[in-house]
C-alpha positions in Angstrom: -5.1 -83.9 7.4 -6.3 -83.4 10.9 -7.4 -87.1 11.1 -4.0 -88.3 10.0 -2.3 -86.0 12.6 -4.6 -87.4 15.2 -3.9 -90.9 14.1 -0.1 -90.3 14.3 -0.4 -88.7 17.7 -2.6 -91.5 19.0 -0.1 -94.1 17.7 2.8 -92.3 19.3 0.9 -92.1 22.7 0.1 -95.8 22.6 3.7 -96.6 21.7 4.9 -94.5 24.7 2.5 -96.4 27.0 3.4 -99.8 25.7 7.2 -99.3 25.7 7.7 -99.7 29.5 5.5 -102.9 29.4 7.6 -104.4 26.6 10.8 -103.5 28.5 9.4 -105.1 31.6 8.4 -108.3 29.7 12.0 -108.5 28.4 13.6 -108.1 31.9 11.4 -110.6 33.7 13.0 -114.0 33.1 11.0 -117.2 33.6 11.4 -118.6 37.1 13.8 -121.5 37.5 12.2 -124.4 39.4 13.7 -127.5 41.0 12.5 -130.3 43.1 13.9 -132.1 46.2 12.6 -135.1 48.0 12.9 -134.5 51.8 12.3 -138.1 52.7 15.1 -139.3 50.5 17.5 -136.6 51.8 16.6 -137.4 55.4 17.3 -141.1 54.9 20.5 -140.8 52.9 22.5 -138.1 54.7 25.4 -139.2 56.8 24.1 -137.4 59.9 20.9 -139.5 59.9 22.9 -142.7 59.5 25.1 -141.8 62.5 22.1 -140.8 64.6 20.5 -144.2 63.8 23.7 -146.0 65.0 23.7 -143.9 68.2 20.0 -144.5 68.8 20.5 -148.2 68.4 23.3 -148.2 70.9 21.1 -146.2 73.3 18.2 -148.6 72.8 20.5 -151.6 73.6 21.7 -149.8 76.7 18.1 -149.1 77.9 17.2 -152.7 77.2 20.1 -153.8 79.5 18.9 -151.5 82.2 15.3 -152.7 81.8 16.4 -156.3 82.1 18.3 -155.5 85.3 15.4 -153.7 86.8 12.9 -156.5 85.9 15.3 -159.1 87.4 15.5 -157.1 90.6 11.7 -157.2 90.8 11.7 -160.9 90.2 14.3 -161.4 92.9 12.3 -159.3 95.3 9.1 -161.3 94.5 10.9 -164.6 95.0 12.3 -163.4 98.3 8.8 -162.3 99.5 7.2 -165.6 98.3 9.6 -167.6 100.4 8.3 -165.9 103.6 5.2 -166.8 105.5 2.3 -164.5 104.4 1.0 -161.7 106.7 4.1 -161.7 108.9 6.2 -158.6 109.5 9.0 -159.9 107.3 6.5 -160.6 104.5 5.0 -157.2 104.7 8.5 -155.5 104.6 9.4 -157.7 101.6 6.1 -156.9 99.9 6.6 -153.1 100.5 10.1 -153.4 98.9 8.6 -155.2 95.9 5.9 -152.6 95.4 8.4 -149.8 95.7 10.7 -151.4 93.1 7.7 -152.0 90.8 6.6 -148.4 91.0 10.1 -147.1 90.5 10.4 -149.3 87.4 7.1 -148.0 86.0 8.1 -144.4 86.5 11.6 -145.1 85.0 10.0 -146.6 81.9 7.7 -143.7 81.3 10.4 -141.2 81.9 12.8 -142.9 79.5 10.1 -143.2 76.8 9.3 -139.4 77.1 13.0 -138.5 77.0 13.6 -140.6 73.9 10.5 -139.1 72.1 11.6 -135.6 73.0 15.1 -136.2 71.8 13.9 -137.8 68.5 11.6 -134.8 67.8 14.4 -132.3 68.4 16.7 -134.3 66.1 14.0 -134.4 63.4 13.4 -130.7 63.6 17.1 -130.0 63.6 17.6 -132.1 60.5 14.6 -130.6 58.7 16.0 -127.1 59.3 19.4 -128.2 58.0 17.7 -129.7 54.9 15.8 -126.4 54.3 19.0 -124.3 54.7 21.0 -126.7 52.4 18.2 -126.5 49.8 18.3 -122.7 49.9 22.1 -122.7 49.5 22.1 -125.1 46.6 19.2 -123.3 44.9 21.0 -119.9 45.3 24.2 -121.2 43.9 22.4 -122.6 40.9 20.2 -119.6 40.4 17.0 -121.5 41.2 14.0 -119.4 42.3 11.7 -122.2 43.7 12.4 -125.6 45.2 9.3 -127.8 45.4 9.3 -130.5 48.2 8.5 -133.7 46.3 6.3 -136.1 48.3 6.5 -139.6 46.8 4.9 -142.1 49.2 5.7 -145.8 48.7 2.9 -148.0 47.5 2.8 -151.6 48.7 3.7 -154.3 46.1 0.3 -155.8 46.7 -2.5 -153.2 47.1 -4.7 -155.9 48.7 -2.6 -155.2 51.8 -4.3 -151.8 52.3 -7.9 -150.6 52.2 -9.5 -148.1 49.9 -9.0 -145.2 52.3 -5.3 -146.0 52.8 -4.8 -146.1 49.1 -6.6 -142.9 48.6 -4.5 -141.3 51.3 -1.3 -142.5 49.5 -2.4 -141.1 46.2 -3.5 -137.8 47.6 -0.2 -137.3 49.5 1.8 -137.5 46.3 2.2 -133.9 45.1 4.4 -134.3 42.0 3.2 -136.6 39.2 6.3 -136.2 37.0 9.6 -134.6 37.4 12.5 -134.5 35.0 15.5 -135.9 36.9 17.6 -133.0 35.6 15.8 -130.6 38.0 15.9 -132.8 41.0 18.5 -131.4 43.4 18.1 -133.9 46.2 21.6 -135.5 45.6 23.2 -132.1 45.5 21.6 -131.2 48.9 22.7 -134.6 50.3 26.3 -133.9 49.1 26.2 -130.3 50.6 24.9 -131.5 53.9 27.4 -134.4 54.1 30.3 -132.0 53.4 29.2 -129.7 56.2 28.6 -132.6 58.6 32.1 -134.0 57.8 33.7 -130.7 58.8 31.5 -130.5 62.0 29.5 -127.4 60.9 
């Protein structure tokens, strides 16, 4: 009699202990996961396309300026070479040529540094926008985790690369398979393009 009472009480105590765990197990839903390919998003959003057009226009403008500066140096050199060497006029012309050459070199380095700084700022700005758009799309769809899918391009002919390069490409791929249904890259692109269109 005592042993059966003890068994009932023990069973009741265990049931009381397990009840919260069972309730917790029922309330914790499996996490919803999606993937997004940042490289694809970066290349396909309208803002990147517009930036490429603007950068190409700037590149052509800089090329025009570079051509003018190089032509000025050539003209100064031709002018100096027409003069008799080691005369006052030749020394003055040579000084003008050296000055123009130094200015051209400084201008070239400054422009290169400015372009690189601008490109880095644009890339960080776009990456932050991609991150924010991924969060917005994921929140709207009830997604708990978005994995950034890295899918490097392999060359058509692997003889073009060495073993270390191939190993690097393989190691940089972080997702071996993904069901297209959970890839939200296109939705992120659409969300970013919609915001970009409205100037936000």
